[in-house]
Structure formats: C-alpha cells, structure tokens
MOPAC internal coordinates of N, CA, C and O (Angstrom, degrees):
PM7 1SCF
backbone

  N    0.0000 0     0.00 0     0.00 0    0    0    0
  C    1.3741 1     0.00 0     0.00 0    1    0    0
  C    1.5020 1   115.09 1     0.00 0    2    1    0
  O    1.2310 1   120.03 1   144.16 1    3    2    1
  N    1.2732 1   117.54 1   -35.84 1    3    2    1
  C    1.4863 1   123.84 1  -178.36 1    5    3    2
  C    1.4236 1   108.62 1   -69.52 1    6    5    3
  O    1.2310 1   114.07 1   139.93 1    7    6    5
  N    1.3703 1   128.83 1   -40.07 1    7    6    5
  C    1.4292 1   124.66 1  -179.50 1    9    7    6
  C    1.4678 1   108.82 1   -72.31 1   10    9    7
  O    1.2310 1   115.94 1   147.96 1   11   10    9
  N    1.2948 1   125.32 1   -32.04 1   11   10    9
  C    1.3678 1   129.87 1   177.64 1   13   11   10
  C    1.5774 1   108.61 1   -64.98 1   14   13   11
  O    1.2310 1   122.95 1   134.14 1   15   14   13
  N    1.3237 1   111.95 1   -45.86 1   15   14   13
  C    1.5601 1   114.98 1   179.14 1   17   15   14
  C    1.5715 1   109.77 1   -67.33 1   18   17   15
  O    1.2310 1   118.33 1   143.60 1   19   18   17
  N    1.2412 1   120.79 1   -36.40 1   19   18   17
  C    1.4464 1   127.71 1  -175.59 1   21   19   18
  C    1.6260 1   107.84 1   -72.80 1   22   21   19
  O    1.2310 1   121.87 1   141.00 1   23   22   21
  N    1.2977 1   114.02 1   -39.00 1   23   22   21
  C    1.5247 1   115.30 1  -172.80 1   25   23   22
  C    1.4802 1   110.70 1   -89.14 1   26   25   23
  O    1.2310 1   119.23 1   143.75 1   27   26   25
  N    1.3178 1   119.07 1   -36.25 1   27   26   25
  C    1.4529 1   120.31 1  -172.59 1   29   27   26
  C    1.5882 1   116.18 1   -55.15 1   30   29   27
  O    1.2310 1   115.27 1   152.07 1   31   30   29
  N    1.1855 1   126.58 1   -27.93 1   31   30   29
  C    1.3909 1   121.12 1   173.49 1   33   31   30
  C    1.5528 1   116.48 1   -66.08 1   34   33   31
  O    1.2310 1   120.15 1   160.83 1   35   34   33
  N    1.2473 1   117.32 1   -19.17 1   35   34   33
  C    1.5801 1   121.92 1   176.71 1   37   35   34
  C    1.4651 1   108.02 1   -86.22 1   38   37   35
  O    1.2310 1   113.49 1   177.62 1   39   38   37
  N    1.2012 1   129.92 1    -2.38 1   39   38   37
  C    1.4528 1   129.53 1   178.32 1   41   39   38
  C    1.5250 1   109.81 1   -86.85 1   42   41   39
  O    1.2310 1   117.15 1   -26.58 1   43   42   41
  N    1.2592 1   123.03 1   153.42 1   43   42   41
  C    1.4426 1   122.94 1   175.55 1   45   43   42
  C    1.5254 1   116.36 1   -59.96 1   46   45   43
  O    1.2310 1   116.75 1   -31.34 1   47   46   45
  N    1.2774 1   123.78 1   148.66 1   47   46   45
  C    1.3402 1   127.55 1   176.32 1   49   47   46
  C    1.6485 1   106.39 1   -56.72 1   50   49   47
  O    1.2310 1   122.79 1   -40.41 1   51   50   49
  N    1.3504 1   112.27 1   139.59 1   51   50   49
  C    1.5389 1   114.89 1  -174.82 1   53   51   50
  C    1.3685 1   119.50 1    88.52 1   54   53   51
  O    1.2310 1   121.02 1   175.81 1   55   54   53
  N    1.3782 1   115.66 1    -4.19 1   55   54   53
  C    1.5323 1   117.03 1   179.27 1   57   55   54
  C    1.5012 1   110.25 1   -64.01 1   58   57   55
  O    1.2310 1   121.27 1   -35.22 1   59   58   57
  N    1.4152 1   115.17 1   144.78 1   59   58   57
  C    1.3114 1   118.94 1   168.54 1   61   59   58
  C    1.4818 1   115.79 1  -104.62 1   62   61   59
  O    1.2310 1   121.83 1   -59.91 1   63   62   61
  N    1.3573 1   114.11 1   120.09 1   63   62   61
  C    1.4799 1   115.60 1  -178.42 1   65   63   62
  C    1.4590 1   113.64 1  -100.18 1   66   65   63
  O    1.2310 1   117.45 1   -51.51 1   67   66   65
  N    1.2797 1   122.46 1   128.49 1   67   66   65
  C    1.4262 1   125.29 1  -175.00 1   69   67   66
  C    1.5282 1   104.44 1  -116.17 1   70   69   67
  O    1.2310 1   124.17 1   -55.60 1   71   70   69
  N    1.4284 1   109.60 1   124.40 1   71   70   69
  C    1.5683 1   112.52 1   179.81 1   73   71   70
  C    1.5800 1   104.18 1  -112.13 1   74   73   71
  O    1.2310 1   121.78 1   -52.01 1   75   74   73
  N    1.3140 1   114.20 1   127.99 1   75   74   73
  C    1.4391 1   121.27 1   176.26 1   77   75   74
  C    1.4833 1   112.53 1  -119.48 1   78   77   75
  O    1.2310 1   118.90 1  -119.62 1   79   78   77
  N    1.3695 1   119.69 1    60.38 1   79   78   77
  C    1.4850 1   124.61 1   178.80 1   81   79   78
  C    1.4530 1   102.90 1  -124.20 1   82   81   79
  O    1.2310 1   122.59 1   -75.20 1   83   82   81
  N    1.1638 1   112.64 1   104.80 1   83   82   81
  C    1.6982 1   118.56 1  -178.03 1   85   83   82
  C    1.4872 1   108.44 1  -156.82 1   86   85   83
  O    1.2310 1   117.15 1   -77.89 1   87   86   85
  N    1.2615 1   123.04 1   102.11 1   87   86   85
  C    1.5050 1   127.88 1   175.92 1   89   87   86
  C    1.4461 1   106.78 1   -65.74 1   90   89   87
  O    1.2310 1   117.40 1   165.81 1   91   90   89
  N    1.4013 1   122.55 1   -14.19 1   91   90   89
  C    1.4578 1   124.58 1  -173.84 1   93   91   90
  C    1.5851 1   110.47 1   -97.90 1   94   93   91
  O    1.2310 1   118.05 1  -160.95 1   95   94   93
  N    1.2516 1   121.32 1    19.05 1   95   94   93
  C    1.3727 1   124.10 1  -176.16 1   97   95   94
  C    1.5206 1   106.80 1   -61.43 1   98   97   95
  O    1.2310 1   121.78 1   -50.44 1   99   98   97
  N    1.4483 1   114.19 1   129.56 1   99   98   97
  C    1.4097 1   119.47 1  -177.45 1  101   99   98
  C    1.5236 1   106.88 1   102.74 1  102  101   99
  O    1.2310 1   117.97 1   165.12 1  103  102  101
  N    1.2558 1   121.46 1   -14.88 1  103  102  101
  C    1.4867 1   122.09 1   178.76 1  105  103  102
  C    1.4847 1   111.15 1   -88.46 1  106  105  103
  O    1.2310 1   117.01 1   -12.81 1  107  106  105
  N    1.3204 1   123.29 1   167.19 1  107  106  105
  C    1.4373 1   126.27 1  -177.63 1  109  107  106
  C    1.5384 1   112.96 1   -60.93 1  110  109  107
  O    1.2310 1   122.41 1   179.30 1  111  110  109
  N    1.4330 1   112.99 1    -0.70 1  111  110  109
  C    1.5982 1   107.68 1  -173.27 1  113  111  110
  C    1.5238 1   107.71 1   -64.31 1  114  113  111
  O    1.2310 1   120.62 1   -38.71 1  115  114  113
  N    1.3158 1   116.42 1   141.29 1  115  114  113
  C    1.5471 1   122.07 1   175.71 1  117  115  114
  C    1.4231 1   112.17 1   -89.23 1  118  117  115
  O    1.2310 1   122.00 1   -15.66 1  119  118  117
  N    1.4032 1   113.78 1   164.34 1  119  118  117
  C    1.4171 1   123.09 1   173.33 1  121  119  118
  C    1.4743 1   108.17 1  -100.54 1  122  121  119
  O    1.2310 1   125.15 1   -23.14 1  123  122  121
  N    1.4414 1   107.71 1   156.86 1  123  122  121
  C    1.4240 1   116.75 1  -172.51 1  125  123  122
  C    1.5424 1   105.14 1  -126.35 1  126  125  123
  O    1.2310 1   123.48 1   -29.44 1  127  126  125
  N    1.3746 1   110.92 1   150.56 1  127  126  125
  C    1.5729 1   118.05 1   173.26 1  129  127  126
  C    1.6844 1    98.52 1  -124.20 1  130  129  127
  O    1.2310 1   121.05 1   -59.06 1  131  130  129
  N    1.2073 1   115.59 1   120.94 1  131  130  129
  C    1.3424 1   122.83 1   172.76 1  133  131  130
  C    1.5689 1   115.37 1  -109.92 1  134  133  131
  O    1.2310 1   121.52 1   -60.02 1  135  134  133
  N    1.3222 1   114.70 1   119.98 1  135  134  133
  C    1.5397 1   112.57 1  -177.38 1  137  135  134
  C    1.5783 1   102.73 1  -106.40 1  138  137  135
  O    1.2310 1   123.83 1   -47.65 1  139  138  137
  N    1.3879 1   110.27 1   132.35 1  139  138  137
  C    1.4845 1   116.04 1   175.72 1  141  139  138
  C    1.4652 1   104.81 1  -122.03 1  142  141  139
  O    1.2310 1   122.80 1    -3.91 1  143  142  141
  N    1.2883 1   112.24 1   176.09 1  143  142  141
  C    1.4630 1   123.73 1   178.46 1  145  143  142
  C    1.5466 1   112.69 1   -55.92 1  146  145  143
  O    1.2310 1   120.92 1   154.45 1  147  146  145
  N    1.2450 1   115.85 1   -25.55 1  147  146  145
  C    1.4987 1   115.53 1  -175.97 1  149  147  146
  C    1.6425 1   113.99 1  -114.31 1  150  149  147
  O    1.2310 1   119.14 1   167.60 1  151  150  149
  N    1.3263 1   119.24 1   -12.40 1  151  150  149
  C    1.4277 1   118.75 1  -179.61 1  153  151  150
  C    1.6125 1   109.33 1  -177.07 1  154  153  151
  O    1.2310 1   122.66 1    20.78 1  155  154  153
  N    1.3111 1   112.51 1  -159.22 1  155  154  153
  C    1.4285 1   125.80 1  -175.02 1  157  155  154
  C    1.5288 1   109.71 1  -129.83 1  158  157  155
  O    1.2310 1   117.80 1   -36.05 1  159  158  157
  N    1.1914 1   121.79 1   143.95 1  159  158  157
  C    1.4903 1   130.81 1  -177.78 1  161  159  158
  C    1.5220 1   103.97 1  -125.94 1  162  161  159
  O    1.2310 1   118.03 1   -56.93 1  163  162  161
  N    1.3693 1   121.36 1   123.07 1  163  162  161
  C    1.5144 1   117.44 1   170.09 1  165  163  162
  C    1.5145 1   105.20 1  -127.54 1  166  165  163
  O    1.2310 1   122.31 1   -46.14 1  167  166  165
  N    1.3900 1   113.18 1   133.86 1  167  166  165
  C    1.3974 1   116.70 1   178.69 1  169  167  166
  C    1.6302 1   107.60 1  -177.80 1  170  169  167
  O    1.2310 1   122.76 1     5.48 1  171  170  169
  N    1.3317 1   112.31 1  -174.52 1  171  170  169
  C    1.3928 1   122.91 1  -173.59 1  173  171  170
  C    1.5482 1   107.49 1   -71.17 1  174  173  171
  O    1.2310 1   121.60 1   -30.23 1  175  174  173
  N    1.3492 1   114.54 1   149.77 1  175  174  173
  C    1.5777 1   119.00 1   178.12 1  177  175  174
  C    1.5836 1   104.01 1   -85.72 1  178  177  175
  O    1.2310 1   119.27 1  -113.19 1  179  178  177
  N    1.3435 1   119.00 1    66.81 1  179  178  177
  C    1.3223 1   122.70 1  -177.96 1  181  179  178
  C    1.4894 1   112.94 1  -127.75 1  182  181  179
  O    1.2310 1   119.84 1  -169.97 1  183  182  181
  N    1.3704 1   117.90 1    10.03 1  183  182  181
  C    1.4254 1   127.49 1   176.21 1  185  183  182
  C    1.4931 1   116.21 1    97.31 1  186  185  183
  O    1.2310 1   120.94 1   168.05 1  187  186  185
  N    1.4066 1   115.81 1   -11.95 1  187  186  185
  C    1.4653 1   121.36 1  -179.87 1  189  187  186
  C    1.5549 1   114.93 1   -58.20 1  190  189  187
  O    1.2310 1   118.28 1   153.98 1  191  190  189
  N    1.2321 1   120.89 1   -26.02 1  191  190  189
  C    1.5097 1   128.63 1   176.71 1  193  191  190
  C    1.4163 1   112.97 1   -84.17 1  194  193  191
  O    1.2310 1   117.78 1   164.52 1  195  194  193
  N    1.3245 1   121.84 1   -15.48 1  195  194  193
  C    1.4550 1   120.09 1  -168.70 1  197  195  194
  C    1.5691 1   118.56 1   -56.48 1  198  197  195
  O    1.2310 1   125.30 1   130.04 1  199  198  197
  N    1.4108 1   107.43 1   -49.96 1  199  198  197
  C    1.5980 1   108.16 1  -176.56 1  201  199  198
  C    1.4273 1   110.36 1   -62.87 1  202  201  199
  O    1.2310 1   117.01 1   134.31 1  203  202  201
  N    1.3287 1   123.29 1   -45.69 1  203  202  201
  C    1.3855 1   128.21 1  -176.25 1  205  203  202
  C    1.5548 1   106.46 1   -56.15 1  206  205  203
  O    1.2310 1   121.22 1   126.65 1  207  206  205
  N    1.3745 1   115.27 1   -53.35 1  207  206  205
  C    1.5808 1   116.26 1  -177.50 1  209  207  206
  C    1.5332 1   105.53 1   -64.40 1  210  209  207
  O    1.2310 1   116.37 1   140.72 1  211  210  209
  N    1.1368 1   124.50 1   -39.28 1  211  210  209
  C    1.5358 1   124.09 1   176.41 1  213  211  210
  C    1.4855 1   113.50 1   -55.79 1  214  213  211
  O    1.2310 1   120.09 1   140.36 1  215  214  213
  N    1.2683 1   117.44 1   -39.64 1  215  214  213
  C    1.5608 1   123.00 1  -176.99 1  217  215  214
  C    1.4064 1   115.20 1   -76.02 1  218  217  215
  O    1.2310 1   120.84 1   173.51 1  219  218  217
  N    1.4682 1   116.01 1    -6.49 1  219  218  217
  C    1.4821 1   116.19 1   178.04 1  221  219  218
  C    1.5020 1   107.00 1  -131.20 1  222  221  219
  O    1.2310 1   119.53 1   -16.39 1  223  222  221
  N    1.2469 1   118.50 1   163.61 1  223  222  221
  C    1.4753 1   121.04 1   174.74 1  225  223  222
  C    1.5624 1   109.25 1   -71.62 1  226  225  223
  O    1.2310 1   122.16 1   -65.68 1  227  226  225
  N    1.3812 1   113.46 1   114.32 1  227  226  225
  C    1.5480 1   112.88 1   174.51 1  229  227  226
  C    1.4232 1   114.11 1   -78.52 1  230  229  227
  O    1.2310 1   120.29 1   -41.25 1  231  230  229
  N    1.3263 1   117.05 1   138.75 1  231  230  229
  C    1.4550 1   127.00 1   173.83 1  233  231  230
  C    1.5012 1   113.50 1   -94.34 1  234  233  231
  O    1.2310 1   122.81 1   123.15 1  235  234  233
  N    1.4004 1   112.21 1   -56.85 1  235  234  233
  C    1.5188 1   115.57 1   176.37 1  237  235  234
  C    1.5846 1   111.30 1  -141.10 1  238  237  235
  O    1.2310 1   121.70 1   -22.63 1  239  238  237
  N    1.3112 1   114.36 1   157.37 1  239  238  237
  C    1.3911 1   120.21 1   169.90 1  241  239  238
  C    1.4839 1   109.61 1  -126.14 1  242  241  239
  O    1.2310 1   118.29 1   -59.06 1  243  242  241
  N    1.3541 1   120.86 1   120.94 1  243  242  241
  C    1.3191 1   123.20 1   176.83 1  245  243  242
  C    1.6589 1   114.67 1  -111.64 1  246  245  243
  O    1.2310 1   123.58 1   -36.17 1  247  246  245
  N    1.1725 1   110.74 1   143.83 1  247  246  245
  C    1.5820 1   112.45 1   171.02 1  249  247  246
  C    1.5040 1   109.05 1   -98.62 1  250  249  247
  O    1.2310 1   121.35 1   -55.88 1  251  250  249
  N    1.2562 1   115.03 1   124.12 1  251  250  249
  C    1.6338 1   118.47 1  -174.07 1  253  251  250
  C    1.6416 1   106.46 1   -81.87 1  254  253  251
  O    1.2310 1   121.39 1   -75.14 1  255  254  253
  N    1.1866 1   114.95 1   104.86 1  255  254  253
  C    1.5249 1   117.74 1  -171.18 1  257  255  254
  C    1.6483 1   109.65 1  -122.49 1  258  257  255
  O    1.2310 1   121.10 1   166.85 1  259  258  257
  N    1.3117 1   115.49 1   -13.15 1  259  258  257
  C    1.4019 1   117.95 1  -175.16 1  261  259  258
  C    1.5012 1   108.91 1   -65.45 1  262  261  259
  O    1.2310 1   118.75 1   -49.08 1  263  262  261
  N    1.3469 1   120.00 1   130.92 1  263  262  261
  C    1.3431 1   124.25 1  -173.48 1  265  263  262
  C    1.7531 1   109.62 1   -73.57 1  266  265  263
  O    1.2310 1   125.41 1   158.54 1  267  266  265
  N    1.3333 1   107.20 1   -21.46 1  267  266  265
  C    1.4733 1   108.99 1  -179.50 1  269  267  266
  C    1.5067 1   116.16 1   -68.17 1  270  269  267
  O    1.2310 1   120.11 1   163.88 1  271  270  269
  N    1.3483 1   117.39 1   -16.12 1  271  270  269
  C    1.3379 1   130.04 1  -177.02 1  273  271  270
  C    1.5447 1   108.65 1   -93.83 1  274  273  271
  O    1.2310 1   116.19 1  -179.99 1  275  274  273
  N    1.2960 1   124.85 1     0.01 1  275  274  273
  C    1.5722 1   125.59 1  -173.47 1  277  275  274
  C    1.5912 1   109.43 1  -134.43 1  278  277  275
  O    1.2310 1   126.15 1   -30.47 1  279  278  277
  N    1.2579 1   105.77 1   149.53 1  279  278  277
  C    1.5204 1   116.20 1   179.52 1  281  279  278
  C    1.5993 1   102.97 1   -67.51 1  282  281  279
  O    1.2310 1   119.12 1   -41.63 1  283  282  281
  N    1.3860 1   119.29 1   138.37 1  283  282  281
  C    1.3871 1   128.29 1   172.41 1  285  283  282
  C    1.4207 1   115.69 1   -62.18 1  286  285  283
  O    1.2310 1   121.90 1   143.07 1  287  286  285
  N    1.4160 1   113.97 1   -36.93 1  287  286  285
  C    1.4679 1   122.12 1   178.37 1  289  287  286
  C    1.5122 1   113.69 1  -126.65 1  290  289  287
  O    1.2310 1   121.20 1   -45.37 1  291  290  289
  N    1.3958 1   115.31 1   134.63 1  291  290  289
  C    1.4751 1   118.37 1  -174.58 1  293  291  290
  C    1.4372 1   104.73 1  -101.70 1  294  293  291
  O    1.2310 1   120.54 1   -46.84 1  295  294  293
  N    1.3002 1   116.58 1   133.16 1  295  294  293
  C    1.4542 1   121.36 1  -175.30 1  297  295  294
  C    1.5460 1   109.55 1   -81.27 1  298  297  295
  O    1.2310 1   120.10 1   180.00 1  299  298  297

C-alpha cells in the first residue's frame, strides 16, 4: 500500500490503478473500487488501498459484488 500511495500522485489524472496482492484469493473477501479526485483504485478489501485513498480526496467507495464481473469458478 505504501508504494502505491507514494507513486500514484505522479500518474496522470484519471489513471486506473489495479492492485492484485491478496493471499486470500478465493475467500469471501470482496473487491473494492475507490474513486478519488485524481483516479481510481481497484483491489481487495484487505487494507492495501487505504494509504492511497487517504492521500487523495475520496469521492466514492464501491464494493464490487455483481457476479457478472466475476468468474464463476476459481482455479
């Protein structure tokens, strides 16, 4: 989370950052989409997005739950 928070201000406004660091893949943990004034962050609800979201003004936080956006079977 620290590297994401430190690097994200250097990306262009509107950048979509995707974080795929989650040892709990395949568990019931949900994914989040956080919209800030500078961009978007998508990742697991495990705290990895917290520092980046705190360093920018948050607009919306969404939990990604729609099964149409997920695989039916996890490998």
